[in-house]
ZADO-1210 file (C-alpha; in nm, 4 decimals, padded with zeros to 6 digits):
<atoms>
<atom x="-00.2443" y="-01.8216" z="02.6420" code="UNK" pos="1"/>
<atom x="-00.0847" y="-02.1604" z="02.5991" code="UNK" pos="2"/>
<atom x="00.0054" y="-02.1316" z="02.2301" code="UNK" pos="3"/>
<atom x="00.3781" y="-02.1110" z="02.1631" code="UNK" pos="4"/>
<atom x="00.4796" y="-02.2413" z="02.5058" code="UNK" pos="5"/>
<atom x="00.6294" y="-02.5686" z="02.6225" code="UNK" pos="6"/>
<atom x="00.3422" y="-02.8185" z="02.6304" code="UNK" pos="7"/>
<atom x="00.3345" y="-02.8755" z="03.0071" code="UNK" pos="8"/>
<atom x="00.3912" y="-02.5100" z="03.0885" code="UNK" pos="9"/>
<atom x="00.1203" y="-02.4206" z="02.8396" code="UNK" pos="10"/>
<atom x="-00.1265" y="-02.6313" z="03.0367" code="UNK" pos="11"/>
<atom x="-00.0491" y="-02.4282" z="03.3494" code="UNK" pos="12"/>
<atom x="-00.0932" y="-02.0999" z="03.1610" code="UNK" pos="13"/>
<atom x="-00.4039" y="-02.1984" z="02.9688" code="UNK" pos="14"/>
<atom x="-00.6899" y="-01.9538" z="03.0216" code="UNK" pos="15"/>
<atom x="-00.4927" y="-01.7171" z="03.2445" code="UNK" pos="16"/>
<atom x="-00.4616" y="-01.3467" z="03.1774" code="UNK" pos="17"/>
<atom x="-00.1015" y="-01.2456" z="03.2498" code="UNK" pos="18"/>
<atom x="00.0429" y="-00.8986" z="03.2910" code="UNK" pos="19"/>
<atom x="00.3308" y="-00.7930" z="03.0613" code="UNK" pos="20"/>
<atom x="00.5821" y="-00.8626" z="03.3413" code="UNK" pos="21"/>
<atom x="00.4347" y="-01.2089" z="03.3979" code="UNK" pos="22"/>
<atom x="00.4525" y="-01.2812" z="03.0262" code="UNK" pos="23"/>
<atom x="00.8258" y="-01.2075" z="03.0309" code="UNK" pos="24"/>
<atom x="00.8655" y="-01.4727" z="03.3003" code="UNK" pos="25"/>
<atom x="00.6508" y="-01.7206" z="03.1071" code="UNK" pos="26"/>
<atom x="00.8511" y="-01.6617" z="02.7895" code="UNK" pos="27"/>
<atom x="01.1798" y="-01.7129" z="02.9700" code="UNK" pos="28"/>
<atom x="01.0572" y="-02.0348" z="03.1288" code="UNK" pos="29"/>
<atom x="00.9370" y="-02.1637" z="02.7934" code="UNK" pos="30"/>
<atom x="01.2705" y="-02.0955" z="02.6250" code="UNK" pos="31"/>
<atom x="01.4961" y="-02.2030" z="02.9140" code="UNK" pos="32"/>
<atom x="01.2893" y="-02.4548" z="03.1072" code="UNK" pos="33"/>
<atom x="01.5723" y="-02.7069" z="03.1313" code="UNK" pos="34"/>
<atom x="01.7876" y="-02.4633" z="03.3298" code="UNK" pos="35"/>
<atom x="01.5100" y="-02.2635" z="03.4964" code="UNK" pos="36"/>
<atom x="01.4038" y="-02.5604" z="03.7096" code="UNK" pos="37"/>
<atom x="01.7346" y="-02.5300" z="03.8967" code="UNK" pos="38"/>
<atom x="01.7236" y="-02.1517" z="03.9493" code="UNK" pos="39"/>
<atom x="01.6177" y="-01.9669" z="04.2611" code="UNK" pos="40"/>
<atom x="01.3486" y="-01.7004" z="04.2341" code="UNK" pos="41"/>
<atom x="01.6200" y="-01.4319" z="04.2560" code="UNK" pos="42"/>
<atom x="01.8197" y="-01.5927" z="03.9741" code="UNK" pos="43"/>
<atom x="01.5100" y="-01.6387" z="03.7580" code="UNK" pos="44"/>
<atom x="01.4107" y="-01.2764" z="03.8141" code="UNK" pos="45"/>
<atom x="01.7553" y="-01.1551" z="03.7083" code="UNK" pos="46"/>
<atom x="01.7605" y="-01.3648" z="03.3912" code="UNK" pos="47"/>
<atom x="01.4039" y="-01.2789" z="03.2932" code="UNK" pos="48"/>
<atom x="01.4650" y="-00.9089" z="03.3579" code="UNK" pos="49"/>
<atom x="01.1994" y="-00.8703" z="03.6289" code="UNK" pos="50"/>
<atom x="01.1914" y="-00.8301" z="04.0072" code="UNK" pos="51"/>
<atom x="01.1973" y="-01.1177" z="04.2533" code="UNK" pos="52"/>
<atom x="00.8497" y="-01.0291" z="04.3918" code="UNK" pos="53"/>
<atom x="00.7198" y="-01.0506" z="04.0342" code="UNK" pos="54"/>
<atom x="00.8366" y="-01.4117" z="04.0153" code="UNK" pos="55"/>
<atom x="00.6531" y="-01.4892" z="04.3386" code="UNK" pos="56"/>
<atom x="00.3353" y="-01.3217" z="04.2145" code="UNK" pos="57"/>
<atom x="00.3644" y="-01.5139" z="03.8873" code="UNK" pos="58"/>
<atom x="00.3767" y="-01.8440" z="04.0768" code="UNK" pos="59"/>
<atom x="00.0755" y="-01.7417" z="04.2848" code="UNK" pos="60"/>
<atom x="-00.1223" y="-01.6491" z="03.9714" code="UNK" pos="61"/>
<atom x="-00.0672" y="-02.0072" z="03.8545" code="UNK" pos="62"/>
<atom x="-00.2068" y="-02.1378" z="04.1832" code="UNK" pos="63"/>
<atom x="00.1120" y="-02.2096" z="04.3779" code="UNK" pos="64"/>
<atom x="00.2095" y="-02.0846" z="04.7224" code="UNK" pos="65"/>
<atom x="00.5368" y="-01.9518" z="04.5823" code="UNK" pos="66"/>
<atom x="00.8102" y="-02.0074" z="04.3264" code="UNK" pos="67"/>
<atom x="00.9635" y="-02.3169" z="04.4971" code="UNK" pos="68"/>
<atom x="00.6307" y="-02.4983" z="04.4570" code="UNK" pos="69"/>
<atom x="00.6041" y="-02.3926" z="04.0937" code="UNK" pos="70"/>
<atom x="00.9627" y="-02.5028" z="04.0269" code="UNK" pos="71"/>
<atom x="00.8853" y="-02.8421" z="04.1826" code="UNK" pos="72"/>
<atom x="00.5855" y="-02.8803" z="03.9526" code="UNK" pos="73"/>
<atom x="00.7931" y="-02.7854" z="03.6473" code="UNK" pos="74"/>
<atom x="01.0789" y="-03.0267" z="03.7100" code="UNK" pos="75"/>
<atom x="00.8944" y="-03.3399" z="03.5872" code="UNK" pos="76"/>
<atom x="00.8431" y="-03.1621" z="03.2529" code="UNK" pos="77"/>
<atom x="01.2182" y="-03.1794" z="03.2011" code="UNK" pos="78"/>
<atom x="01.3342" y="-03.4681" z="03.4187" code="UNK" pos="79"/>
<atom x="01.0407" y="-03.7014" z="03.3744" code="UNK" pos="80"/>
<atom x="01.1539" y="-03.8225" z="03.0351" code="UNK" pos="81"/>
<atom x="00.8383" y="-03.7577" z="02.8366" code="UNK" pos="82"/>
<atom x="00.8822" y="-03.3899" z="02.7687" code="UNK" pos="83"/>
<atom x="01.1355" y="-03.1983" z="02.5675" code="UNK" pos="84"/>
<atom x="01.3546" y="-02.9811" z="02.7792" code="UNK" pos="85"/>
<atom x="01.5099" y="-02.7998" z="02.4858" code="UNK" pos="86"/>
<atom x="01.4442" y="-02.4317" z="02.4660" code="UNK" pos="87"/>
<atom x="01.1923" y="-02.3109" z="02.2099" code="UNK" pos="88"/>
<atom x="01.3432" y="-02.0557" z="01.9725" code="UNK" pos="89"/>
<atom x="01.2097" y="-01.7013" z="01.9590" code="UNK" pos="90"/>
<atom x="01.0751" y="-01.7772" z="01.6122" code="UNK" pos="91"/>
<atom x="00.8379" y="-02.0336" z="01.7619" code="UNK" pos="92"/>
<atom x="00.6989" y="-01.7756" z="02.0007" code="UNK" pos="93"/>
<atom x="00.6401" y="-01.5266" z="01.7212" code="UNK" pos="94"/>
<atom x="00.4805" y="-01.7900" z="01.4999" code="UNK" pos="95"/>
<atom x="00.2482" y="-01.8795" z="01.7851" code="UNK" pos="96"/>
<atom x="00.1501" y="-01.5145" z="01.8256" code="UNK" pos="97"/>
<atom x="00.0795" y="-01.4785" z="01.4529" code="UNK" pos="98"/>
<atom x="-00.1170" y="-01.8040" z="01.4496" code="UNK" pos="99"/>
<atom x="-00.3267" y="-01.6664" z="01.7348" code="UNK" pos="100"/>
<atom x="-00.4020" y="-01.3512" z="01.5358" code="UNK" pos="101"/>
<atom x="-00.5030" y="-01.5600" z="01.2351" code="UNK" pos="102"/>
<atom x="-00.7488" y="-01.7519" z="01.4512" code="UNK" pos="103"/>
<atom x="-00.8830" y="-01.4267" z="01.5960" code="UNK" pos="104"/>
<atom x="-00.9392" y="-01.2826" z="01.2498" code="UNK" pos="105"/>
<atom x="-01.1077" y="-01.6029" z="01.1358" code="UNK" pos="106"/>
<atom x="-01.3408" y="-01.5820" z="01.4349" code="UNK" pos="107"/>
<atom x="-01.4393" y="-01.2259" z="01.3460" code="UNK" pos="108"/>
<atom x="-01.5018" y="-01.3326" z="00.9855" code="UNK" pos="109"/>
<atom x="-01.7292" y="-01.6136" z="01.1007" code="UNK" pos="110"/>
<atom x="-01.9245" y="-01.3784" z="01.3279" code="UNK" pos="111"/>
<atom x="-01.9604" y="-01.0824" z="01.0902" code="UNK" pos="112"/>
<atom x="-02.3266" y="-01.1518" z="01.0255" code="UNK" pos="113"/>
<atom x="-02.3984" y="-01.1333" z="01.3989" code="UNK" pos="114"/>
<atom x="-02.2654" y="-00.7780" z="01.4307" code="UNK" pos="115"/>
<atom x="-02.5146" y="-00.4940" z="01.3616" code="UNK" pos="116"/>
<atom x="-02.2609" y="-00.3150" z="01.1433" code="UNK" pos="117"/>
<atom x="-02.5070" y="-00.1828" z="00.8848" code="UNK" pos="118"/>
<atom x="-02.7506" y="-00.0438" z="01.1421" code="UNK" pos="119"/>
<atom x="-02.4777" y="00.1026" z="01.3590" code="UNK" pos="120"/>
<atom x="-02.3012" y="00.2513" z="01.0582" code="UNK" pos="121"/>
<atom x="-02.6226" y="00.4327" z="00.9654" code="UNK" pos="122"/>
<atom x="-02.6619" y="00.5680" z="01.3185" code="UNK" pos="123"/>
<atom x="-02.3030" y="00.6879" z="01.3423" code="UNK" pos="124"/>
<atom x="-02.3104" y="00.8449" z="00.9972" code="UNK" pos="125"/>
<atom x="-02.6149" y="01.0478" z="01.0996" code="UNK" pos="126"/>
<atom x="-02.4905" y="01.1783" z="01.4340" code="UNK" pos="127"/>
<atom x="-02.2962" y="01.5062" z="01.4447" code="UNK" pos="128"/>
<atom x="-02.0587" y="01.5390" z="01.6093" code="UNK" pos="129"/>
<atom x="-01.9279" y="01.1844" z="01.6578" code="UNK" pos="130"/>
<atom x="-01.7069" y="01.1512" z="01.9681" code="UNK" pos="131"/>
<atom x="-01.4556" y="00.8641" z="01.9756" code="UNK" pos="132"/>
<atom x="-01.3032" y="00.7582" z="02.3061" code="UNK" pos="133"/>
<atom x="-00.9835" y="00.5594" z="02.3643" code="UNK" pos="134"/>
<atom x="-00.7585" y="00.5798" z="02.6704" code="UNK" pos="135"/>
<atom x="-00.4130" y="00.4333" z="02.7305" code="UNK" pos="136"/>
<atom x="-00.3494" y="00.1297" z="02.5057" code="UNK" pos="137"/>
<atom x="-00.6884" y="00.1817" z="02.3360" code="UNK" pos="138"/>
<atom x="-00.5742" y="00.5245" z="02.2188" code="UNK" pos="139"/>
<atom x="-00.4012" y="00.3771" z="01.9120" code="UNK" pos="140"/>
<atom x="-00.7040" y="00.1977" z="01.7700" code="UNK" pos="141"/>
<atom x="-00.9347" y="00.4886" z="01.8583" code="UNK" pos="142"/>
<atom x="-00.6998" y="00.7264" z="01.6752" code="UNK" pos="143"/>
<atom x="-00.6924" y="00.5027" z="01.3669" code="UNK" pos="144"/>
<atom x="-01.0718" y="00.4727" z="01.3650" code="UNK" pos="145"/>
<atom x="-01.1153" y="00.8482" z="01.4060" code="UNK" pos="146"/>
<atom x="-00.8576" y="00.9233" z="01.1345" code="UNK" pos="147"/>
<atom x="-01.0455" y="00.7255" z="00.8702" code="UNK" pos="148"/>
<atom x="-01.3898" y="00.8230" z="00.9969" code="UNK" pos="149"/>
<atom x="-01.2947" y="01.1896" z="00.9488" code="UNK" pos="150"/>
<atom x="-01.2426" y="01.1233" z="00.5787" code="UNK" pos="151"/>
<atom x="-01.6139" y="01.0445" z="00.5406" code="UNK" pos="152"/>
<atom x="-01.7798" y="01.2188" z="00.8398" code="UNK" pos="153"/>
<atom x="-01.7902" y="01.5981" z="00.8879" code="UNK" pos="154"/>
<atom x="-01.7270" y="01.6132" z="01.2636" code="UNK" pos="155"/>
<atom x="-01.5357" y="01.3385" z="01.4464" code="UNK" pos="156"/>
<atom x="-01.3996" y="01.4320" z="01.7894" code="UNK" pos="157"/>
<atom x="-01.1200" y="01.2164" z="01.9308" code="UNK" pos="158"/>
<atom x="-01.0986" y="01.1867" z="02.3097" code="UNK" pos="159"/>
<atom x="-00.7746" y="01.0269" z="02.4259" code="UNK" pos="160"/>
<atom x="-00.6924" y="01.2264" z="02.7390" code="UNK" pos="161"/>
<atom x="-00.8503" y="01.1627" z="03.0761" code="UNK" pos="162"/>
<atom x="-00.9402" y="01.3854" z="03.3663" code="UNK" pos="163"/>
<atom x="-01.1478" y="01.6995" z="03.3326" code="UNK" pos="164"/>
<atom x="-01.0527" y="01.7278" z="02.9651" code="UNK" pos="165"/>
<atom x="-01.2378" y="01.4026" z="02.8932" code="UNK" pos="166"/>
<atom x="-01.5438" y="01.5149" z="03.0862" code="UNK" pos="167"/>
<atom x="-01.5398" y="01.8479" z="02.9049" code="UNK" pos="168"/>
<atom x="-01.5104" y="01.6726" z="02.5680" code="UNK" pos="169"/>
<atom x="-01.8061" y="01.4449" z="02.6334" code="UNK" pos="170"/>
<atom x="-02.0182" y="01.7317" z="02.7608" code="UNK" pos="171"/>
<atom x="-01.9288" y="01.9540" z="02.4650" code="UNK" pos="172"/>
<atom x="-02.0066" y="01.6798" z="02.2137" code="UNK" pos="173"/>
<atom x="-02.3454" y="01.6143" z="02.3688" code="UNK" pos="174"/>
<atom x="-02.4251" y="01.9843" z="02.3844" code="UNK" pos="175"/>
<atom x="-02.3343" y="02.0127" z="02.0148" code="UNK" pos="176"/>
<atom x="-02.5856" y="01.7419" z="01.9244" code="UNK" pos="177"/>
<atom x="-02.3995" y="01.4110" z="01.9526" code="UNK" pos="178"/>
<atom x="-02.6210" y="01.1087" z="02.0081" code="UNK" pos="179"/>
<atom x="-02.3605" y="00.8311" z="01.9971" code="UNK" pos="180"/>
<atom x="-02.0185" y="00.7673" z="02.1451" code="UNK" pos="181"/>
<atom x="-01.7778" y="00.5128" z="01.9945" code="UNK" pos="182"/>
<atom x="-01.5577" y="00.3774" z="02.2726" code="UNK" pos="183"/>
<atom x="-01.2521" y="00.1565" z="02.2235" code="UNK" pos="184"/>
<atom x="-01.1882" y="-00.0335" z="02.5468" code="UNK" pos="185"/>
<atom x="-00.9228" y="-00.3042" z="02.5243" code="UNK" pos="186"/>
<atom x="-00.7270" y="-00.4758" z="02.8031" code="UNK" pos="187"/>
<atom x="-00.6005" y="-00.3700" z="03.0413" code="UNK" pos="188"/>
<atom x="-00.9230" y="-00.1789" z="03.1048" code="UNK" pos="189"/>
<atom x="-00.8737" y="00.1701" z="03.2557" code="UNK" pos="190"/>
<atom x="-01.1138" y="00.2516" z="03.5379" code="UNK" pos="191"/>
<atom x="-01.1363" y="00.6022" z="03.3963" code="UNK" pos="192"/>
<atom x="-01.2721" y="00.4696" z="03.0674" code="UNK" pos="193"/>
<atom x="-01.5514" y="00.2811" z="03.2442" code="UNK" pos="194"/>
<atom x="-01.6357" y="00.5882" z="03.4518" code="UNK" pos="195"/>
<atom x="-01.6377" y="00.7984" z="03.1352" code="UNK" pos="196"/>
<atom x="-01.8900" y="00.5643" z="02.9727" code="UNK" pos="197"/>
<atom x="-02.1121" y="00.5857" z="03.2792" code="UNK" pos="198"/>
<atom x="-02.0969" y="00.9643" z="03.2584" code="UNK" pos="199"/>
<atom x="-02.1673" y="00.9559" z="02.8849" code="UNK" pos="200"/>
<atom x="-02.4827" y="00.7543" z="02.9473" code="UNK" pos="201"/>
<atom x="-02.5926" y="01.0064" z="03.2113" code="UNK" pos="202"/>
<atom x="-02.5535" y="01.2765" z="02.9478" code="UNK" pos="203"/>
<atom x="-02.7835" y="01.0769" z="02.7201" code="UNK" pos="204"/>
<atom x="-02.5203" y="00.9450" z="02.4800" code="UNK" pos="205"/>
<atom x="-02.5676" y="00.5983" z="02.3379" code="UNK" pos="206"/>
<atom x="-02.2489" y="00.3904" z="02.3524" code="UNK" pos="207"/>
<atom x="-02.1049" y="00.1553" z="02.0905" code="UNK" pos="208"/>
<atom x="-01.7980" y="-00.0256" z="02.2239" code="UNK" pos="209"/>
<atom x="-01.5164" y="-00.1913" z="02.0319" code="UNK" pos="210"/>
<atom x="-01.3708" y="-00.4319" z="02.2856" code="UNK" pos="211"/>
<atom x="-01.2785" y="-00.7943" z="02.3459" code="UNK" pos="212"/>
<atom x="-01.5548" y="-00.8754" z="02.5954" code="UNK" pos="213"/>
<atom x="-01.8984" y="-00.9752" z="02.4604" code="UNK" pos="214"/>
<atom x="-02.0608" y="-00.8801" z="02.7917" code="UNK" pos="215"/>
<atom x="-01.9138" y="-00.5296" z="02.8009" code="UNK" pos="216"/>
<atom x="-02.1647" y="-00.2782" z="02.9429" code="UNK" pos="217"/>
<atom x="-02.2612" y="-00.0821" z="02.6318" code="UNK" pos="218"/>
<atom x="-02.5728" y="-00.0545" z="02.4158" code="UNK" pos="219"/>
<atom x="-02.3924" y="-00.2110" z="02.1189" code="UNK" pos="220"/>
<atom x="-02.0824" y="-00.4264" z="02.1607" code="UNK" pos="221"/>
<atom x="-01.8484" y="-00.5135" z="01.8758" code="UNK" pos="222"/>
<atom x="-01.6190" y="-00.7679" z="02.0372" code="UNK" pos="223"/>
<atom x="-01.3074" y="-00.9210" z="01.8858" code="UNK" pos="224"/>
<atom x="-01.0377" y="-01.1180" z="02.0707" code="UNK" pos="225"/>
<atom x="-00.6898" y="-00.9777" z="02.1251" code="UNK" pos="226"/>
<atom x="-00.3704" y="-01.1796" z="02.1095" code="UNK" pos="227"/>
<atom x="-00.1828" y="-01.2078" z="02.4382" code="UNK" pos="228"/>
<atom x="00.1006" y="-01.4328" z="02.3234" code="UNK" pos="229"/>
<atom x="00.3712" y="-01.1659" z="02.3375" code="UNK" pos="230"/>
<atom x="00.4741" y="-00.9354" z="02.6200" code="UNK" pos="231"/>
<atom x="00.2156" y="-00.6821" z="02.5030" code="UNK" pos="232"/>
<atom x="-00.1207" y="-00.7483" z="02.3370" code="UNK" pos="233"/>
<atom x="-00.1722" y="-00.7115" z="01.9643" code="UNK" pos="234"/>
<atom x="-00.5042" y="-00.6006" z="01.8202" code="UNK" pos="235"/>
<atom x="-00.5387" y="-00.7250" z="01.4622" code="UNK" pos="236"/>
<atom x="-00.8955" y="-00.8517" z="01.5058" code="UNK" pos="237"/>
<atom x="-01.0358" y="-00.5396" z="01.6816" code="UNK" pos="238"/>
<atom x="-00.8688" y="-00.3276" z="01.4120" code="UNK" pos="239"/>
<atom x="-01.0383" y="-00.5276" z="01.1359" code="UNK" pos="240"/>
<atom x="-01.3726" y="-00.4852" z="01.3100" code="UNK" pos="241"/>
<atom x="-01.3166" y="-00.1110" z="01.3513" code="UNK" pos="242"/>
<atom x="-01.2404" y="-00.0748" z="00.9809" code="UNK" pos="243"/>
<atom x="-01.5538" y="-00.2721" z="00.8960" code="UNK" pos="244"/>
<atom x="-01.7490" y="-00.0159" z="01.0986" code="UNK" pos="245"/>
<atom x="-01.5898" y="00.2710" z="00.9028" code="UNK" pos="246"/>
<atom x="-01.6922" y="00.0917" z="00.5839" code="UNK" pos="247"/>
<atom x="-02.0497" y="00.0656" z="00.7101" code="UNK" pos="248"/>
<atom x="-02.0503" y="00.4383" z="00.7865" code="UNK" pos="249"/>
<atom x="-01.9277" y="00.5124" z="00.4345" code="UNK" pos="250"/>
<atom x="-02.1980" y="00.2936" z="00.2798" code="UNK" pos="251"/>
<atom x="-02.4670" y="00.4625" z="00.4915" code="UNK" pos="252"/>
<atom x="-02.4080" y="00.8022" z="00.3267" code="UNK" pos="253"/>
<atom x="-02.2715" y="00.7247" z="-00.0228" code="UNK" pos="254"/>
<atom x="-02.3109" y="01.0703" z="-00.1765" code="UNK" pos="255"/>
<atom x="-02.1480" y="01.2453" z="00.1167" code="UNK" pos="256"/>
<atom x="-01.8740" y="00.9829" z="00.1236" code="UNK" pos="257"/>
<atom x="-01.7991" y="01.0329" z="-00.2449" code="UNK" pos="258"/>
<atom x="-01.7939" y="01.4109" z="-00.2142" code="UNK" pos="259"/>
<atom x="-01.5686" y="01.4113" z="00.0903" code="UNK" pos="260"/>
<atom x="-01.3247" y="01.1574" z="-00.0534" code="UNK" pos="261"/>
<atom x="-01.2965" y="01.3505" z="-00.3796" code="UNK" pos="262"/>
<atom x="-01.2438" y="01.6743" z="-00.1869" code="UNK" pos="263"/>
<atom x="-00.9741" y="01.5058" z="00.0197" code="UNK" pos="264"/>
<atom x="-00.7970" y="01.3791" z="-00.2912" code="UNK" pos="265"/>
<atom x="-00.8000" y="01.7287" z="-00.4412" code="UNK" pos="266"/>
<atom x="-00.6567" y="01.8724" z="-00.1214" code="UNK" pos="267"/>
<atom x="-00.3756" y="01.6191" z="-00.0998" code="UNK" pos="268"/>
<atom x="-00.2906" y="01.6725" z="-00.4675" code="UNK" pos="269"/>
<atom x="-00.2797" y="02.0493" z="-00.4245" code="UNK" pos="270"/>
<atom x="-00.0667" y="02.0375" z="-00.1105" code="UNK" pos="271"/>
<atom x="00.1568" y="01.7493" z="-00.2191" code="UNK" pos="272"/>
<atom x="00.0797" y="01.5694" z="00.1045" code="UNK" pos="273"/>
<atom x="00.1955" y="01.2298" z="-00.0189" code="UNK" pos="274"/>
<atom x="00.4924" y="01.1025" z="-00.2151" code="UNK" pos="275"/>
<atom x="00.4173" y="01.0298" z="-00.5811" code="UNK" pos="276"/>
<atom x="00.3628" y="00.6941" z="-00.7476" code="UNK" pos="277"/>
<atom x="00.4855" y="00.3737" z="-00.5908" code="UNK" pos="278"/>
<atom x="00.6491" y="00.5633" z="-00.3030" code="UNK" pos="279"/>
<atom x="00.3117" y="00.6815" z="-00.1692" code="UNK" pos="280"/>
</atoms>
């Protein structure tokens, strides 16, 4: 996650998966490195808006025994003469995050031919009902996918709550004839989601996963990288891939898609669901 950070600090962060709290520390260091190298862990924690133990854990994630060792390693970046100690503006951080998303989208575009979108779209279009799973942060993308899939599919069942309700939902979908489960599983990965997929497979459901890991344990994996440059991840590339899958489902049943979309348009016109003209 080096993009958008001070060059030397970026080298330390490169390839490391940081928690949201740790990203706040990294962002503060990047923007205030010239003063941060003189702060204690308590002072850094206060200025970054985190706890002192979080600063220690951050240093340990980067391979140091504690914050004093990390601070000693950072000082040459400012005092050694070759690096710029000036703080990077917030705009630079945001530009780096957007640049990362552009690269992620370009990667998905390059790999489109490798994804079995057509075949999977046909399978999902044919299964009724179609359960869609997404817990915690994955709930948003799962909800978006299910919202659009419902426009073209007669029975999409969204599962975004865990516990016995999730188990009941999977069991009911299978009992009603479901053959596939679409699961959105993005970092940080909930244990409950993995357990739910294991249970789904025991029920006989085939699993298609939208995730960021190519080796995710599912029959079909549609993987797209997420951007981790800000405090919280952003999911532009997985969203694009999810919408491509909806498109494949629509193409797999063109007559049904046309009929359902026309029916939906009539309904929204009759009920005045949307604002008219350019305000819609």
